[in-house]
C-alpha positions in Angstrom: -25.5 -43.2 21.8 -28.4 -45.0 23.6 -31.0 -47.1 21.8 -33.6 -44.5 22.7 -31.6 -41.6 21.2 -30.9 -43.5 18.1 -34.7 -44.2 17.7 -35.5 -40.5 18.1 -33.0 -39.5 15.5 -34.2 -42.2 13.1 -37.8 -41.0 13.4 -36.7 -37.3 12.9 -34.9 -38.4 9.7 -38.0 -40.3 8.4 -40.3 -37.4 9.2 -38.3 -34.5 8.0 -35.6 -35.9 5.8 -31.8 -35.3 5.9 -31.4 -32.3 3.7 -29.6 -29.2 5.1 -32.0 -26.3 5.1 -31.4 -22.7 6.1 -34.6 -20.7 6.9 -33.0 -17.3 6.5 -32.7 -16.1 2.9 -29.1 -15.1 1.9 -26.7 -15.2 -1.0 -23.4 -14.6 0.8 -22.0 -15.6 4.2 -22.0 -12.0 5.4 -25.7 -11.7 4.5 -26.5 -14.7 6.6 -24.5 -13.3 9.4 -26.5 -10.0 9.3 -29.8 -12.0 9.0 -29.0 -14.0 12.1 -28.2 -10.9 14.1 -31.6 -9.5 13.0 -33.3 -12.8 14.0 -32.8 -12.3 17.7 -36.2 -12.1 19.3 -37.8 -12.1 15.8 -39.2 -14.7 13.5 -37.3 -15.9 10.4 -40.3 -15.0 8.3 -40.2 -11.3 9.4 -36.4 -11.2 8.9 -36.7 -12.5 5.4 -39.3 -9.8 4.6 -36.9 -7.1 5.9 -33.7 -8.4 4.3 -35.4 -8.6 0.9 -35.2 -4.8 0.6 -32.3 -4.4 3.0 -29.8 -6.4 0.9 -30.8 -4.5 -2.2 -30.2 -1.2 -0.5 -27.0 -2.3 1.2 -25.6 -4.7 -1.4 -22.0 -4.6 -0.1 -20.4 -5.0 3.3 -18.9 -1.5 2.8 -22.4 0.0 2.6 -23.3 -1.6 5.9 -20.0 -0.4 7.5 -20.7 3.2 6.4 -24.4 3.2 7.1 -25.9 5.9 9.2 -27.2 4.5 12.4 -30.5 6.3 12.4 -31.3 5.3 8.8 -30.4 1.7 9.4 -32.5 1.6 12.5 -35.5 2.6 10.4 -34.7 0.0 7.8 -34.7 -2.8 10.4 -37.2 -1.4 12.9 -39.8 -4.1 12.5 -37.4 -6.8 13.7 -37.4 -5.3 17.2 -34.5 -4.2 19.3 -33.5 -2.2 16.3 -31.1 0.3 18.0 -28.7 -2.4 19.3 -29.1 -4.5 16.2 -28.2 -1.5 13.9 -25.3 -0.6 16.1 -24.0 -4.1 16.1 -24.5 -4.6 12.4 -22.5 -1.5 11.5 -19.7 -2.5 14.0 -19.6 -6.1 12.7 -19.5 -4.9 9.1 -16.6 -2.6 9.8 -14.7 -5.5 11.5 -15.3 -7.8 8.5 -14.2 -5.1 6.0 -11.1 -3.8 7.9 -9.9 -6.9 9.9 -11.0 -9.8 7.7 -10.9 -8.3 4.2 -14.6 -8.9 3.7 -14.5 -12.6 4.6 -16.6 -14.1 7.4 -14.3 -15.9 9.8 -14.9 -19.6 10.6 -13.7 -20.2 14.1 -15.9 -19.8 17.2 -13.4 -17.5 18.8 -13.2 -15.2 15.8 -16.9 -15.1 15.2 -17.9 -14.4 18.8 -15.4 -11.6 18.8 -17.6 -9.7 16.3 -20.3 -7.3 17.6 -23.7 -8.8 18.1 -22.4 -12.4 17.6 -22.8 -14.9 20.4 -22.4 -18.7 20.3 -25.8 -19.3 18.7 -25.1 -16.9 15.8 -21.5 -18.2 15.5 -22.7 -21.8 15.3 -25.3 -21.0 12.6 -22.5 -19.6 10.5 -20.2 -22.5 11.2 -22.9 -25.0 10.4 -24.5 -23.4 7.3 -21.5 -21.7 5.7 -18.5 -23.9 6.7 -20.4 -27.2 7.4 -18.5 -27.5 10.7 -20.4 -29.7 13.2 -22.2 -27.3 15.5 -25.2 -27.2 17.7 -27.4 -24.1 17.6 -29.4 -23.7 20.8 -32.4 -21.6 19.8 -35.8 -21.5 21.6 -37.0 -24.7 19.9 -33.8 -26.7 20.6 -33.8 -25.5 24.2 -37.4 -26.4 24.8 -37.6 -29.7 23.0 -34.2 -31.1 24.1 -35.4 -30.6 27.7 -38.7 -32.3 26.9 -36.9 -35.3 25.3 -34.6 -35.6 28.4 -31.4 -34.7 26.6 -30.7 -32.0 29.1 -31.9 -30.6 32.4 -30.1 -27.3 31.9 -31.6 -23.9 31.1 -28.4 -22.0 30.1 -27.9 -22.3 26.3 -24.2 -23.0 26.5 -24.7 -25.8 29.0 -27.4 -27.3 26.8 -25.0 -27.1 23.8 -22.4 -29.2 25.7 -25.1 -31.7 26.9 -26.3 -32.2 23.4 -22.7 -32.7 22.2 -22.4 -35.6 24.6 -25.6 -37.4 23.7 -25.8 -36.8 19.9 -23.4 -38.1 17.3 -21.3 -35.4 15.8 -22.5 -36.1 12.2 -26.1 -35.3 13.4 -25.5 -32.0 15.1 -26.4 -29.7 12.3 -29.3 -31.9 11.1 -30.7 -32.0 14.7 -30.9 -28.2 14.7 -32.8 -28.1 11.4 -35.2 -31.0 12.3 -36.0 -29.7 15.8 -36.8 -26.2 14.5 -39.3 -27.8 12.0 -40.7 -30.1 14.8 -41.1 -27.2 17.2 -42.9 -25.1 14.6 -45.3 -27.9 13.5 -46.0 -30.0 16.6 -44.0 -29.4 19.8 -45.2 -25.9 20.6 -44.2 -24.1 23.8 -47.8 -24.0 24.7 -50.4 -26.7 24.0 -48.1 -29.0 22.0 -49.8 -31.4 19.6 -48.9 -34.5 21.6 -51.7 -36.6 20.0 -50.1 -36.0 16.6 -46.5 -36.4 17.8 -44.4 -39.2 16.3 -42.2 -39.1 19.4 -45.0 -39.4 21.9 -44.1 -42.8 23.2 -40.5 -41.6 23.8 -41.3 -38.4 25.5 -41.6 -37.9 29.3 -42.1 -34.2 29.3 -43.6 -32.6 32.4 -46.0 -30.6 30.2 -46.9 -33.5 28.0 -50.6 -33.4 26.9 -52.6 -36.0 28.8 -49.9 -36.7 31.3 -51.2 -37.4 34.8 -50.5 -34.8 37.4 -50.1 -35.5 41.1 -53.4 -36.7 42.5 -54.1 -38.8 39.3 -55.9 -36.1 37.4 -55.3 -35.8 33.7 -53.7 -32.6 32.5 -56.0 -30.6 30.2 
C-alpha cells in the first residue's frame, strides 16, 4: 500500500469512522438479498420505504417463492424495472427454499447462481452477512475510485480487481461504506463539493472543481 493510499484511508476513517453500516433495512439475510435486488437503479431510501410493507406482507421466503408475479410487480413498482425484479425475486426465493433449505449461500459462485444476483449483490451479502472481505462496486465506488486514481477501468468487475490490488483486505468492506457516504455528501457525480473535500489535495480528478483545463482557463 502506497503512502498516498494509506493517507486517503486514514482520512476516511477520521471523517466517517470505522463502524460497519448497512443502508438497507433488513432483519434476516434473505431480506437483505431481496432488498439489494430491489436496489438496482433505485435509491436505498426508496427501497427501505417499499420493503417496510413488503416484508410484512411476505414475511417468509415461502411466501415470496409462491407469490403471484403480477401482484408482486405492483408491490415493488416504485423501485423501477419491477417486472424483471419481481420475476428474479420469485425465482431466487424458490432456489433458496428448495435448494438451500432457506439459507442464503455464502460463496460468490453460489450467490451469483441465483436469479437477479450479480457480483455486486453477492459481495453485499458476503460483506454484510458473512463478513467476508469483499468490494462492492456501486455507482459511488466506481466514480470515486476513478477520481482518486485507484483505477482507470469502467467495467465493475475490473474495478473490483484493481481495488483488491491497491487496498488492504481488512479495509475492503469499510471502503465500500465510507465511499458511499462520501459520494452522497461531497463527491457528487455532477458539481462535486471540492472546496469542502477533505481529500482535495490528494485528488487529481479530471472533473475536479477549479482544475485548469487546456488553455489555462479555470473550470467553472
